PDB file of the backbone (N, CA, C, O) and the ligand in Angstrom, with CONECT records:
HET     ZN  A 101       1
ATOM      1  N   MET A   1     -13.071  -6.872   6.795  1.00  0.00           N
ATOM      2  CA  MET A   1     -14.114  -6.554   5.814  1.00  0.00           C
ATOM      3  C   MET A   1     -13.608  -6.868   4.413  1.00  0.00           C
ATOM      4  O   MET A   1     -12.447  -6.613   4.096  1.00  0.00           O
ATOM      5  N   THR A   2     -14.476  -7.420   3.580  1.00  0.00           N
ATOM      6  CA  THR A   2     -14.027  -7.777   2.239  1.00  0.00           C
ATOM      7  C   THR A   2     -13.886  -6.531   1.364  1.00  0.00           C
ATOM      8  O   THR A   2     -14.556  -5.521   1.578  1.00  0.00           O
ATOM      9  N   ILE A   3     -13.009  -6.631   0.389  1.00  0.00           N
ATOM     10  CA  ILE A   3     -12.792  -5.512  -0.525  1.00  0.00           C
ATOM     11  C   ILE A   3     -14.088  -5.184  -1.274  1.00  0.00           C
ATOM     12  O   ILE A   3     -14.374  -4.019  -1.548  1.00  0.00           O
ATOM     13  N   GLU A   4     -14.864  -6.216  -1.602  1.00  0.00           N
ATOM     14  CA  GLU A   4     -16.133  -6.005  -2.324  1.00  0.00           C
ATOM     15  C   GLU A   4     -17.066  -5.115  -1.516  1.00  0.00           C
ATOM     16  O   GLU A   4     -17.677  -4.194  -2.057  1.00  0.00           O
ATOM     17  N   THR A   5     -17.175  -5.392  -0.213  1.00  0.00           N
ATOM     18  CA  THR A   5     -18.048  -4.588   0.653  1.00  0.00           C
ATOM     19  C   THR A   5     -17.531  -3.166   0.758  1.00  0.00           C
ATOM     20  O   THR A   5     -18.306  -2.211   0.717  1.00  0.00           O
ATOM     21  N   ILE A   6     -16.228  -3.028   0.892  1.00  0.00           N
ATOM     22  CA  ILE A   6     -15.637  -1.699   1.031  1.00  0.00           C
ATOM     23  C   ILE A   6     -15.899  -0.859  -0.215  1.00  0.00           C
ATOM     24  O   ILE A   6     -16.128   0.346  -0.117  1.00  0.00           O
ATOM     25  N   HIS A   7     -15.868  -1.491  -1.380  1.00  0.00           N
ATOM     26  CA  HIS A   7     -16.084  -0.736  -2.613  1.00  0.00           C
ATOM     27  C   HIS A   7     -17.519  -0.242  -2.744  1.00  0.00           C
ATOM     28  O   HIS A   7     -17.804   0.633  -3.561  1.00  0.00           O
ATOM     29  N   LYS A   8     -18.427  -0.801  -1.940  1.00  0.00           N
ATOM     30  CA  LYS A   8     -19.825  -0.346  -1.994  1.00  0.00           C
ATOM     31  C   LYS A   8     -20.051   0.884  -1.131  1.00  0.00           C
ATOM     32  O   LYS A   8     -21.088   1.540  -1.237  1.00  0.00           O
ATOM     33  N   LEU A   9     -19.081   1.199  -0.273  1.00  0.00           N
ATOM     34  CA  LEU A   9     -19.243   2.336   0.626  1.00  0.00           C
ATOM     35  C   LEU A   9     -19.021   3.647  -0.120  1.00  0.00           C
ATOM     36  O   LEU A   9     -18.252   3.716  -1.079  1.00  0.00           O
ATOM     37  N   CYS A  10     -19.716   4.685   0.346  1.00  0.00           N
ATOM     38  CA  CYS A  10     -19.438   6.016  -0.176  1.00  0.00           C
ATOM     39  C   CYS A  10     -19.360   6.972   1.002  1.00  0.00           C
ATOM     40  O   CYS A  10     -19.734   6.625   2.123  1.00  0.00           O
ATOM     41  N   CYS A  11     -18.877   8.168   0.742  1.00  0.00           N
ATOM     42  CA  CYS A  11     -18.713   9.159   1.805  1.00  0.00           C
ATOM     43  C   CYS A  11     -20.084   9.520   2.388  1.00  0.00           C
ATOM     44  O   CYS A  11     -20.997   9.869   1.641  1.00  0.00           O
ATOM     45  N   PRO A  12     -20.236   9.440   3.720  1.00  0.00           N
ATOM     46  CA  PRO A  12     -21.539   9.758   4.322  1.00  0.00           C
ATOM     47  C   PRO A  12     -21.911  11.238   4.208  1.00  0.00           C
ATOM     48  O   PRO A  12     -23.067  11.601   4.424  1.00  0.00           O
ATOM     49  N   PHE A  13     -20.951  12.088   3.875  1.00  0.00           N
ATOM     50  CA  PHE A  13     -21.234  13.522   3.805  1.00  0.00           C
ATOM     51  C   PHE A  13     -21.701  13.940   2.420  1.00  0.00           C
ATOM     52  O   PHE A  13     -22.682  14.672   2.290  1.00  0.00           O
ATOM     53  N   ASP A  14     -21.009  13.484   1.393  1.00  0.00           N
ATOM     54  CA  ASP A  14     -21.337  13.949   0.045  1.00  0.00           C
ATOM     55  C   ASP A  14     -21.598  12.808  -0.934  1.00  0.00           C
ATOM     56  O   ASP A  14     -21.794  13.041  -2.127  1.00  0.00           O
ATOM     57  N   ARG A  15     -21.601  11.576  -0.430  1.00  0.00           N
ATOM     58  CA  ARG A  15     -21.903  10.388  -1.249  1.00  0.00           C
ATOM     59  C   ARG A  15     -20.909  10.190  -2.392  1.00  0.00           C
ATOM     60  O   ARG A  15     -21.198   9.474  -3.351  1.00  0.00           O
ATOM     61  N   ALA A  16     -19.762  10.811  -2.291  1.00  0.00           N
ATOM     62  CA  ALA A  16     -18.747  10.638  -3.329  1.00  0.00           C
ATOM     63  C   ALA A  16     -18.063   9.280  -3.151  1.00  0.00           C
ATOM     64  O   ALA A  16     -18.138   8.670  -2.084  1.00  0.00           O
ATOM     65  N   ASP A  17     -17.406   8.828  -4.195  1.00  0.00           N
ATOM     66  CA  ASP A  17     -16.687   7.551  -4.131  1.00  0.00           C
ATOM     67  C   ASP A  17     -15.484   7.664  -3.206  1.00  0.00           C
ATOM     68  O   ASP A  17     -14.875   8.725  -3.068  1.00  0.00           O
ATOM     69  N   LEU A  18     -15.161   6.537  -2.575  1.00  0.00           N
ATOM     70  CA  LEU A  18     -14.026   6.493  -1.672  1.00  0.00           C
ATOM     71  C   LEU A  18     -12.901   5.689  -2.307  1.00  0.00           C
ATOM     72  O   LEU A  18     -13.132   4.677  -2.970  1.00  0.00           O
ATOM     73  N   GLN A  19     -11.690   6.156  -2.091  1.00  0.00           N
ATOM     74  CA  GLN A  19     -10.517   5.475  -2.615  1.00  0.00           C
ATOM     75  C   GLN A  19      -9.866   4.689  -1.485  1.00  0.00           C
ATOM     76  O   GLN A  19      -9.547   5.240  -0.431  1.00  0.00           O
ATOM     77  N   LEU A  20      -9.677   3.408  -1.717  1.00  0.00           N
ATOM     78  CA  LEU A  20      -9.135   2.531  -0.678  1.00  0.00           C
ATOM     79  C   LEU A  20      -7.614   2.440  -0.750  1.00  0.00           C
ATOM     80  O   LEU A  20      -7.044   2.208  -1.816  1.00  0.00           O
ATOM     81  N   THR A  21      -6.967   2.625   0.397  1.00  0.00           N
ATOM     82  CA  THR A  21      -5.541   2.343   0.519  1.00  0.00           C
ATOM     83  C   THR A  21      -5.377   1.208   1.529  1.00  0.00           C
ATOM     84  O   THR A  21      -5.483   1.443   2.732  1.00  0.00           O
ATOM     85  N   PRO A  22      -5.121  -0.011   1.066  1.00  0.00           N
ATOM     86  CA  PRO A  22      -4.936  -1.122   2.009  1.00  0.00           C
ATOM     87  C   PRO A  22      -3.574  -1.032   2.670  1.00  0.00           C
ATOM     88  O   PRO A  22      -2.576  -0.760   2.002  1.00  0.00           O
ATOM     89  N   ILE A  23      -3.521  -1.257   3.976  1.00  0.00           N
ATOM     90  CA  ILE A  23      -2.242  -1.241   4.678  1.00  0.00           C
ATOM     91  C   ILE A  23      -1.907  -2.647   5.156  1.00  0.00           C
ATOM     92  O   ILE A  23      -0.756  -3.073   5.060  1.00  0.00           O
ATOM     93  N   ARG A  24      -2.881  -3.362   5.661  1.00  0.00           N
ATOM     94  CA  ARG A  24      -2.652  -4.753   6.045  1.00  0.00           C
ATOM     95  C   ARG A  24      -3.873  -5.573   5.662  1.00  0.00           C
ATOM     96  O   ARG A  24      -5.008  -5.182   5.932  1.00  0.00           O
ATOM     97  N   THR A  25      -3.629  -6.704   5.036  1.00  0.00           N
ATOM     98  CA  THR A  25      -4.740  -7.578   4.664  1.00  0.00           C
ATOM     99  C   THR A  25      -4.638  -8.888   5.441  1.00  0.00           C
ATOM    100  O   THR A  25      -3.563  -9.267   5.905  1.00  0.00           O
ATOM    101  N   THR A  26      -5.769  -9.567   5.575  1.00  0.00           N
ATOM    102  CA  THR A  26      -5.784 -10.856   6.259  1.00  0.00           C
ATOM    103  C   THR A  26      -5.325 -11.942   5.286  1.00  0.00           C
ATOM    104  O   THR A  26      -5.127 -11.670   4.101  1.00  0.00           O
ATOM    105  N   VAL A  27      -5.158 -13.163   5.778  1.00  0.00           N
ATOM    106  CA  VAL A  27      -4.723 -14.271   4.911  1.00  0.00           C
ATOM    107  C   VAL A  27      -5.727 -14.531   3.795  1.00  0.00           C
ATOM    108  O   VAL A  27      -5.363 -15.041   2.735  1.00  0.00           O
ATOM    109  N   THR A  28      -6.994 -14.181   4.032  1.00  0.00           N
ATOM    110  CA  THR A  28      -8.017 -14.401   3.001  1.00  0.00           C
ATOM    111  C   THR A  28      -8.130 -13.223   2.050  1.00  0.00           C
ATOM    112  O   THR A  28      -8.967 -13.230   1.147  1.00  0.00           O
ATOM    113  N   GLY A  29      -7.280 -12.197   2.247  1.00  0.00           N
ATOM    114  CA  GLY A  29      -7.273 -11.066   1.330  1.00  0.00           C
ATOM    115  C   GLY A  29      -8.232  -9.952   1.716  1.00  0.00           C
ATOM    116  O   GLY A  29      -8.373  -8.973   0.983  1.00  0.00           O
ATOM    117  N   ASP A  30      -8.896 -10.094   2.869  1.00  0.00           N
ATOM    118  CA  ASP A  30      -9.778  -9.020   3.326  1.00  0.00           C
ATOM    119  C   ASP A  30      -8.942  -7.895   3.936  1.00  0.00           C
ATOM    120  O   ASP A  30      -7.797  -8.095   4.339  1.00  0.00           O
ATOM    121  N   ILE A  31      -9.539  -6.720   3.991  1.00  0.00           N
ATOM    122  CA  ILE A  31      -8.824  -5.575   4.559  1.00  0.00           C
ATOM    123  C   ILE A  31      -8.889  -5.624   6.082  1.00  0.00           C
ATOM    124  O   ILE A  31      -9.970  -5.653   6.670  1.00  0.00           O
ATOM    125  N   ASP A  32      -7.724  -5.634   6.707  1.00  0.00           N
ATOM    126  CA  ASP A  32      -7.647  -5.601   8.161  1.00  0.00           C
ATOM    127  C   ASP A  32      -7.359  -4.172   8.620  1.00  0.00           C
ATOM    128  O   ASP A  32      -7.982  -3.665   9.553  1.00  0.00           O
ATOM    129  N   GLU A  33      -6.407  -3.538   7.947  1.00  0.00           N
ATOM    130  CA  GLU A  33      -6.070  -2.147   8.235  1.00  0.00           C
ATOM    131  C   GLU A  33      -5.894  -1.400   6.932  1.00  0.00           C
ATOM    132  O   GLU A  33      -5.407  -1.935   5.936  1.00  0.00           O
ATOM    133  N   GLY A  34      -6.303  -0.154   6.971  1.00  0.00           N
ATOM    134  CA  GLY A  34      -6.148   0.686   5.796  1.00  0.00           C
ATOM    135  C   GLY A  34      -6.967   1.943   5.989  1.00  0.00           C
ATOM    136  O   GLY A  34      -7.421   2.237   7.095  1.00  0.00           O
ATOM    137  N   TYR A  35      -7.153   2.679   4.912  1.00  0.00           N
ATOM    138  CA  TYR A  35      -8.028   3.836   5.049  1.00  0.00           C
ATOM    139  C   TYR A  35      -8.745   4.118   3.739  1.00  0.00           C
ATOM    140  O   TYR A  35      -8.300   3.743   2.654  1.00  0.00           O
ATOM    141  N   LEU A  36      -9.875   4.795   3.894  1.00  0.00           N
ATOM    142  CA  LEU A  36     -10.671   5.216   2.756  1.00  0.00           C
ATOM    143  C   LEU A  36     -10.557   6.725   2.659  1.00  0.00           C
ATOM    144  O   LEU A  36     -10.608   7.431   3.666  1.00  0.00           O
ATOM    145  N   LEU A  37     -10.403   7.211   1.439  1.00  0.00           N
ATOM    146  CA  LEU A  37     -10.264   8.643   1.232  1.00  0.00           C
ATOM    147  C   LEU A  37     -11.358   9.113   0.285  1.00  0.00           C
ATOM    148  O   LEU A  37     -11.557   8.537  -0.784  1.00  0.00           O
ATOM    149  N   CYS A  38     -12.068  10.171   0.688  1.00  0.00           N
ATOM    150  CA  CYS A  38     -13.120  10.728  -0.148  1.00  0.00           C
ATOM    151  C   CYS A  38     -12.505  11.660  -1.178  1.00  0.00           C
ATOM    152  O   CYS A  38     -11.740  12.559  -0.829  1.00  0.00           O
ATOM    153  N   GLY A  39     -12.834  11.451  -2.440  1.00  0.00           N
ATOM    154  CA  GLY A  39     -12.290  12.284  -3.507  1.00  0.00           C
ATOM    155  C   GLY A  39     -12.905  13.672  -3.537  1.00  0.00           C
ATOM    156  O   GLY A  39     -12.386  14.567  -4.204  1.00  0.00           O
ATOM    157  N   GLN A  40     -14.002  13.860  -2.823  1.00  0.00           N
ATOM    158  CA  GLN A  40     -14.728  15.131  -2.832  1.00  0.00           C
ATOM    159  C   GLN A  40     -14.285  16.050  -1.690  1.00  0.00           C
ATOM    160  O   GLN A  40     -13.824  17.167  -1.923  1.00  0.00           O
ATOM    161  N   CYS A  41     -14.433  15.560  -0.442  1.00  0.00           N
ATOM    162  CA  CYS A  41     -14.140  16.414   0.720  1.00  0.00           C
ATOM    163  C   CYS A  41     -12.794  16.067   1.364  1.00  0.00           C
ATOM    164  O   CYS A  41     -12.395  16.708   2.336  1.00  0.00           O
ATOM    165  N   ASN A  42     -12.092  15.061   0.835  1.00  0.00           N
ATOM    166  CA  ASN A  42     -10.779  14.638   1.343  1.00  0.00           C
ATOM    167  C   ASN A  42     -10.822  14.083   2.768  1.00  0.00           C
ATOM    168  O   ASN A  42      -9.784  13.975   3.422  1.00  0.00           O
ATOM    169  N   ARG A  43     -12.015  13.730   3.253  1.00  0.00           N
ATOM    170  CA  ARG A  43     -12.075  13.108   4.578  1.00  0.00           C
ATOM    171  C   ARG A  43     -11.421  11.733   4.505  1.00  0.00           C
ATOM    172  O   ARG A  43     -11.512  11.025   3.502  1.00  0.00           O
ATOM    173  N   ILE A  44     -10.760  11.385   5.603  1.00  0.00           N
ATOM    174  CA  ILE A  44     -10.093  10.097   5.674  1.00  0.00           C
ATOM    175  C   ILE A  44     -10.822   9.239   6.695  1.00  0.00           C
ATOM    176  O   ILE A  44     -11.104   9.680   7.809  1.00  0.00           O
ATOM    177  N   TYR A  45     -11.124   8.003   6.299  1.00  0.00           N
ATOM    178  CA  TYR A  45     -11.827   7.074   7.181  1.00  0.00           C
ATOM    179  C   TYR A  45     -10.938   5.865   7.420  1.00  0.00           C
ATOM    180  O   TYR A  45     -10.734   5.052   6.518  1.00  0.00           O
ATOM    181  N   PRO A  46     -10.403   5.744   8.640  1.00  0.00           N
ATOM    182  CA  PRO A  46      -9.522   4.604   8.910  1.00  0.00           C
ATOM    183  C   PRO A  46     -10.303   3.299   8.979  1.00  0.00           C
ATOM    184  O   PRO A  46     -11.452   3.272   9.421  1.00  0.00           O
ATOM    185  N   ILE A  47      -9.675   2.231   8.542  1.00  0.00           N
ATOM    186  CA  ILE A  47     -10.231   0.884   8.715  1.00  0.00           C
ATOM    187  C   ILE A  47      -9.383   0.215   9.792  1.00  0.00           C
ATOM    188  O   ILE A  47      -8.185  -0.004   9.615  1.00  0.00           O
ATOM    189  N   ILE A  48     -10.024  -0.100  10.900  1.00  0.00           N
ATOM    190  CA  ILE A  48      -9.315  -0.675  12.031  1.00  0.00           C
ATOM    191  C   ILE A  48      -9.893  -2.053  12.323  1.00  0.00           C
ATOM    192  O   ILE A  48     -11.094  -2.199  12.549  1.00  0.00           O
ATOM    193  N   ARG A  49      -9.026  -3.062  12.315  1.00  0.00           N
ATOM    194  CA  ARG A  49      -9.473  -4.450  12.498  1.00  0.00           C
ATOM    195  C   ARG A  49     -10.662  -4.776  11.594  1.00  0.00           C
ATOM    196  O   ARG A  49     -11.615  -5.437  12.006  1.00  0.00           O
ATOM    197  N   GLY A  50     -10.583  -4.303  10.372  1.00  0.00           N
ATOM    198  CA  GLY A  50     -11.597  -4.629   9.384  1.00  0.00           C
ATOM    199  C   GLY A  50     -12.835  -3.764   9.414  1.00  0.00           C
ATOM    200  O   GLY A  50     -13.727  -3.932   8.582  1.00  0.00           O
ATOM    201  N   ILE A  51     -12.906  -2.835  10.366  1.00  0.00           N
ATOM    202  CA  ILE A  51     -14.103  -2.000  10.487  1.00  0.00           C
ATOM    203  C   ILE A  51     -13.799  -0.561  10.064  1.00  0.00           C
ATOM    204  O   ILE A  51     -12.953   0.089  10.678  1.00  0.00           O
ATOM    205  N   PRO A  52     -14.469  -0.054   9.030  1.00  0.00           N
ATOM    206  CA  PRO A  52     -14.257   1.348   8.658  1.00  0.00           C
ATOM    207  C   PRO A  52     -14.909   2.285   9.677  1.00  0.00           C
ATOM    208  O   PRO A  52     -16.062   2.092  10.061  1.00  0.00           O
ATOM    209  N   ILE A  53     -14.166   3.292  10.104  1.00  0.00           N
ATOM    210  CA  ILE A  53     -14.691   4.285  11.046  1.00  0.00           C
ATOM    211  C   ILE A  53     -15.283   5.425  10.220  1.00  0.00           C
ATOM    212  O   ILE A  53     -14.555   6.259   9.681  1.00  0.00           O
ATOM    213  N   MET A  54     -16.592   5.450  10.129  1.00  0.00           N
ATOM    214  CA  MET A  54     -17.245   6.427   9.255  1.00  0.00           C
ATOM    215  C   MET A  54     -18.266   7.264  10.004  1.00  0.00           C
ATOM    216  O   MET A  54     -19.302   7.627   9.447  1.00  0.00           O
ATOM    217  N   SER A  55     -17.981   7.573  11.266  1.00  0.00           N
ATOM    218  CA  SER A  55     -18.889   8.392  12.069  1.00  0.00           C
ATOM    219  C   SER A  55     -18.798   9.843  11.621  1.00  0.00           C
ATOM    220  O   SER A  55     -17.793  10.253  11.042  1.00  0.00           O
ATOM    221  N   PRO A  56     -19.847  10.626  11.887  1.00  0.00           N
ATOM    222  CA  PRO A  56     -19.766  12.070  11.619  1.00  0.00           C
ATOM    223  C   PRO A  56     -18.650  12.700  12.449  1.00  0.00           C
ATOM    224  O   PRO A  56     -18.294  12.197  13.515  1.00  0.00           O
ATOM    225  N   ASP A  57     -18.107  13.798  11.949  1.00  0.00           N
ATOM    226  CA  ASP A  57     -16.980  14.461  12.607  1.00  0.00           C
ATOM    227  C   ASP A  57     -17.183  14.620  14.116  1.00  0.00           C
ATOM    228  O   ASP A  57     -16.269  14.365  14.900  1.00  0.00           O
ATOM    229  N   GLU A  58     -18.399  15.047  14.522  1.00  0.00           N
ATOM    230  CA  GLU A  58     -18.617  15.363  15.937  1.00  0.00           C
ATOM    231  C   GLU A  58     -18.557  14.132  16.833  1.00  0.00           C
ATOM    232  O   GLU A  58     -18.442  14.256  18.052  1.00  0.00           O
ATOM    233  N   TYR A  59     -18.636  12.939  16.233  1.00  0.00           N
ATOM    234  CA  TYR A  59     -18.546  11.721  17.030  1.00  0.00           C
ATOM    235  C   TYR A  59     -17.172  11.065  16.937  1.00  0.00           C
ATOM    236  O   TYR A  59     -16.929   9.999  17.501  1.00  0.00           O
ATOM    237  N   ARG A  60     -16.296  11.725  16.218  1.00  0.00           N
ATOM    238  CA  ARG A  60     -14.955  11.164  16.095  1.00  0.00           C
ATOM    239  C   ARG A  60     -14.030  11.836  17.089  1.00  0.00           C
ATOM    240  O   ARG A  60     -14.168  13.019  17.398  1.00  0.00           O
ATOM    241  N   GLU A  61     -13.092  11.060  17.579  1.00  0.00           N
ATOM    242  CA  GLU A  61     -12.142  11.560  18.564  1.00  0.00           C
ATOM    243  C   GLU A  61     -10.770  11.489  17.919  1.00  0.00           C
ATOM    244  O   GLU A  61     -10.193  10.410  17.785  1.00  0.00           O
ATOM    245  N   PHE A  62     -10.250  12.641  17.521  1.00  0.00           N
ATOM    246  CA  PHE A  62      -9.001  12.618  16.776  1.00  0.00           C
ATOM    247  C   PHE A  62      -7.859  12.026  17.587  1.00  0.00           C
ATOM    248  O   PHE A  62      -6.959  11.394  17.034  1.00  0.00           O
ATOM    249  N   GLY A  63      -7.898  12.235  18.917  1.00  0.00           N
ATOM    250  CA  GLY A  63      -6.853  11.703  19.791  1.00  0.00           C
ATOM    251  C   GLY A  63      -6.747  10.190  19.704  1.00  0.00           C
ATOM    252  O   GLY A  63      -5.666   9.622  19.860  1.00  0.00           O
ATOM    253  N   LEU A  64      -7.891   9.538  19.451  1.00  0.00           N
ATOM    254  CA  LEU A  64      -7.887   8.080  19.351  1.00  0.00           C
ATOM    255  C   LEU A  64      -7.335   7.607  18.012  1.00  0.00           C
ATOM    256  O   LEU A  64      -6.737   6.536  17.917  1.00  0.00           O
ATOM    257  N   GLU A  65      -7.543   8.417  16.984  1.00  0.00           N
ATOM    258  CA  GLU A  65      -7.110   8.017  15.651  1.00  0.00           C
ATOM    259  C   GLU A  65      -5.667   8.407  15.371  1.00  0.00           C
ATOM    260  O   GLU A  65      -5.000   7.797  14.534  1.00  0.00           O
ATOM    261  N   LYS A  66      -5.182   9.441  16.085  1.00  0.00           N
ATOM    262  CA  LYS A  66      -3.872   9.982  15.763  1.00  0.00           C
ATOM    263  C   LYS A  66      -2.726   8.962  15.851  1.00  0.00           C
ATOM    264  O   LYS A  66      -1.895   8.901  14.944  1.00  0.00           O
ATOM    265  N   PRO A  67      -2.664   8.152  16.936  1.00  0.00           N
ATOM    266  CA  PRO A  67      -1.554   7.190  17.010  1.00  0.00           C
ATOM    267  C   PRO A  67      -1.515   6.256  15.806  1.00  0.00           C
ATOM    268  O   PRO A  67      -0.447   5.881  15.322  1.00  0.00           O
ATOM    269  N   LEU A  68      -2.694   5.894  15.340  1.00  0.00           N
ATOM    270  CA  LEU A  68      -2.804   5.015  14.192  1.00  0.00           C
ATOM    271  C   LEU A  68      -2.312   5.719  12.931  1.00  0.00           C
ATOM    272  O   LEU A  68      -1.544   5.168  12.143  1.00  0.00           O
ATOM    273  N   LEU A  69      -2.781   6.958  12.766  1.00  0.00           N
ATOM    274  CA  LEU A  69      -2.394   7.716  11.579  1.00  0.00           C
ATOM    275  C   LEU A  69      -0.898   8.013  11.583  1.00  0.00           C
ATOM    276  O   LEU A  69      -0.263   8.060  10.530  1.00  0.00           O
ATOM    277  N   ASP A  70      -0.340   8.213  12.786  1.00  0.00           N
ATOM    278  CA  ASP A  70       1.106   8.409  12.887  1.00  0.00           C
ATOM    279  C   ASP A  70       1.845   7.163  12.401  1.00  0.00           C
ATOM    280  O   ASP A  70       2.863   7.254  11.715  1.00  0.00           O
ATOM    281  N   ARG A  71       1.312   6.003  12.772  1.00  0.00           N
ATOM    282  CA  ARG A  71       1.923   4.744  12.378  1.00  0.00           C
ATOM    283  C   ARG A  71       1.805   4.520  10.868  1.00  0.00           C
ATOM    284  O   ARG A  71       2.642   3.859  10.252  1.00  0.00           O
ATOM    285  N   TRP A  72       0.759   5.080  10.301  1.00  0.00           N
ATOM    286  CA  TRP A  72       0.525   4.907   8.867  1.00  0.00           C
ATOM    287  C   TRP A  72       1.176   5.997   8.027  1.00  0.00           C
ATOM    288  O   TRP A  72       0.957   6.074   6.818  1.00  0.00           O
ATOM    289  N   LYS A  73       1.979   6.840   8.674  1.00  0.00           N
ATOM    290  CA  LYS A  73       2.550   8.018   8.018  1.00  0.00           C
ATOM    291  C   LYS A  73       3.105   7.733   6.631  1.00  0.00           C
ATOM    292  O   LYS A  73       2.899   8.500   5.691  1.00  0.00           O
ATOM    293  N   THR A  74       3.814   6.611   6.522  1.00  0.00           N
ATOM    294  CA  THR A  74       4.441   6.302   5.238  1.00  0.00           C
ATOM    295  C   THR A  74       3.412   6.027   4.152  1.00  0.00           C
ATOM    296  O   THR A  74       3.733   6.053   2.964  1.00  0.00           O
ATOM    297  N   HIS A  75       2.163   5.761   4.565  1.00  0.00           N
ATOM    298  CA  HIS A  75       1.117   5.471   3.580  1.00  0.00           C
ATOM    299  C   HIS A  75       0.320   6.715   3.206  1.00  0.00           C
ATOM    300  O   HIS A  75      -0.581   6.647   2.370  1.00  0.00           O
ATOM    301  N   LEU A  76       0.647   7.852   3.821  1.00  0.00           N
ATOM    302  CA  LEU A  76      -0.137   9.071   3.598  1.00  0.00           C
ATOM    303  C   LEU A  76       0.496   9.990   2.550  1.00  0.00           C
ATOM    304  O   LEU A  76       0.031  11.110   2.340  1.00  0.00           O
ATOM    305  N   ASN A  77       1.548   9.518   1.899  1.00  0.00           N
ATOM    306  CA  ASN A  77       2.201  10.264   0.823  1.00  0.00           C
ATOM    307  C   ASN A  77       2.611  11.676   1.228  1.00  0.00           C
ATOM    308  O   ASN A  77       2.446  12.627   0.465  1.00  0.00           O
ATOM    309  N   GLY A  78       3.149  11.797   2.444  1.00  0.00           N
ATOM    310  CA  GLY A  78       3.647  13.082   2.901  1.00  0.00           C
ATOM    311  C   GLY A  78       2.563  14.077   3.291  1.00  0.00           C
ATOM    312  O   GLY A  78       2.857  15.235   3.591  1.00  0.00           O
ATOM    313  N   LYS A  79       1.312  13.630   3.289  1.00  0.00           N
ATOM    314  CA  LYS A  79       0.234  14.545   3.665  1.00  0.00           C
ATOM    315  C   LYS A  79      -0.088  14.403   5.141  1.00  0.00           C
ATOM    316  O   LYS A  79       0.304  13.428   5.782  1.00  0.00           O
ATOM    317  N   THR A  80      -0.799  15.377   5.672  1.00  0.00           N
ATOM    318  CA  THR A  80      -1.181  15.348   7.071  1.00  0.00           C
ATOM    319  C   THR A  80      -2.700  15.420   7.200  1.00  0.00           C
ATOM    320  O   THR A  80      -3.411  15.698   6.234  1.00  0.00           O
ATOM    321  N   ILE A  81      -3.182  15.162   8.424  1.00  0.00           N
ATOM    322  CA  ILE A  81      -4.622  15.149   8.663  1.00  0.00           C
ATOM    323  C   ILE A  81      -5.017  16.409   9.412  1.00  0.00           C
ATOM    324  O   ILE A  81      -4.401  16.763  10.417  1.00  0.00           O
ATOM    325  N   GLU A  82      -6.033  17.076   8.927  1.00  0.00           N
ATOM    326  CA  GLU A  82      -6.584  18.239   9.606  1.00  0.00           C
ATOM    327  C   GLU A  82      -8.092  18.158   9.545  1.00  0.00           C
ATOM    328  O   GLU A  82      -8.671  18.106   8.460  1.00  0.00           O
ATOM    329  N   GLY A  83      -8.738  18.146  10.711  1.00  0.00           N
ATOM    330  CA  GLY A  83     -10.193  18.068  10.738  1.00  0.00           C
ATOM    331  C   GLY A  83     -10.701  16.835  10.018  1.00  0.00           C
ATOM    332  O   GLY A  83     -11.717  16.880   9.325  1.00  0.00           O
ATOM    333  N   PHE A  84      -9.973  15.713  10.189  1.00  0.00           N
ATOM    334  CA  PHE A  84     -10.292  14.420   9.573  1.00  0.00           C
ATOM    335  C   PHE A  84     -10.123  14.433   8.059  1.00  0.00           C
ATOM    336  O   PHE A  84     -10.546  13.505   7.370  1.00  0.00           O
ATOM    337  N   ARG A  85      -9.503  15.490   7.549  1.00  0.00           N
ATOM    338  CA  ARG A  85      -9.271  15.553   6.106  1.00  0.00           C
ATOM    339  C   ARG A  85      -7.777  15.404   5.822  1.00  0.00           C
ATOM    340  O   ARG A  85      -6.926  15.861   6.584  1.00  0.00           O
ATOM    341  N   LEU A  86      -7.499  14.765   4.723  1.00  0.00           N
ATOM    342  CA  LEU A  86      -6.106  14.602   4.307  1.00  0.00           C
ATOM    343  C   LEU A  86      -5.714  15.847   3.523  1.00  0.00           C
ATOM    344  O   LEU A  86      -6.283  16.133   2.469  1.00  0.00           O
ATOM    345  N   VAL A  87      -4.744  16.581   4.042  1.00  0.00           N
ATOM    346  CA  VAL A  87      -4.340  17.824   3.383  1.00  0.00           C
ATOM    347  C   VAL A  87      -2.850  17.771   3.078  1.00  0.00           C
ATOM    348  O   VAL A  87      -2.119  16.944   3.623  1.00  0.00           O
ATOM    349  N   ALA A  88      -2.414  18.662   2.203  1.00  0.00           N
ATOM    350  CA  ALA A  88      -1.010  18.711   1.837  1.00  0.00           C
ATOM    351  C   ALA A  88      -0.157  18.998   3.057  1.00  0.00           C
ATOM    352  O   ALA A  88      -0.537  19.808   3.902  1.00  0.00           O
ATOM    353  N   GLY A  89       0.986  18.348   3.158  1.00  0.00           N
ATOM    354  CA  GLY A  89       1.856  18.518   4.309  1.00  0.00           C
ATOM    355  C   GLY A  89       2.679  19.789   4.231  1.00  0.00           C
ATOM    356  O   GLY A  89       2.385  20.681   3.435  1.00  0.00           O
ATOM    357  N   GLY A  90       3.725  19.870   5.072  1.00  0.00           N
ATOM    358  CA  GLY A  90       4.530  21.068   5.176  1.00  0.00           C
ATOM    359  C   GLY A  90       5.228  21.470   3.884  1.00  0.00           C
ATOM    360  O   GLY A  90       5.412  22.656   3.611  1.00  0.00           O
ATOM    361  N   GLU A  91       5.621  20.462   3.082  1.00  0.00           N
ATOM    362  CA  GLU A  91       6.364  20.775   1.877  1.00  0.00           C
ATOM    363  C   GLU A  91       5.415  21.019   0.712  1.00  0.00           C
ATOM    364  O   GLU A  91       4.440  20.289   0.536  1.00  0.00           O
ATOM    365  N   PRO A  92       5.705  22.056  -0.089  1.00  0.00           N
ATOM    366  CA  PRO A  92       4.828  22.314  -1.238  1.00  0.00           C
ATOM    367  C   PRO A  92       4.912  21.197  -2.262  1.00  0.00           C
ATOM    368  O   PRO A  92       5.953  20.560  -2.423  1.00  0.00           O
ATOM    369  N   GLU A  93       3.806  20.968  -2.949  1.00  0.00           N
ATOM    370  CA  GLU A  93       3.763  19.871  -3.925  1.00  0.00           C
ATOM    371  C   GLU A  93       4.335  20.312  -5.260  1.00  0.00           C
ATOM    372  O   GLU A  93       4.382  19.523  -6.203  1.00  0.00           O
TER     373      GLU A  93
HETATM  374 ZN    ZN A 101     -16.715  13.281   1.246  1.00  0.00          ZN2+
END
């Protein structure tokens, strides 16, 4: 997915702006892997093979996303995921 398209997306819950963290880009500069973070509710939306996963919570399967998020650990700035939200990790900030 192109960065331009991704910047047009907003959080489906509160319509707040999403902050993009690119993890892997294609040769053409499109986002292949990364995640979008909502500045309002802190929900995290993974981008997998260029497709942002933006389903409502009840349609998301955390078990499917966890291996990916584990792999992206270094990109999460020491934070962890709870209820699809990025929250502060074990160490105080
Ligand atoms: Zn939100």
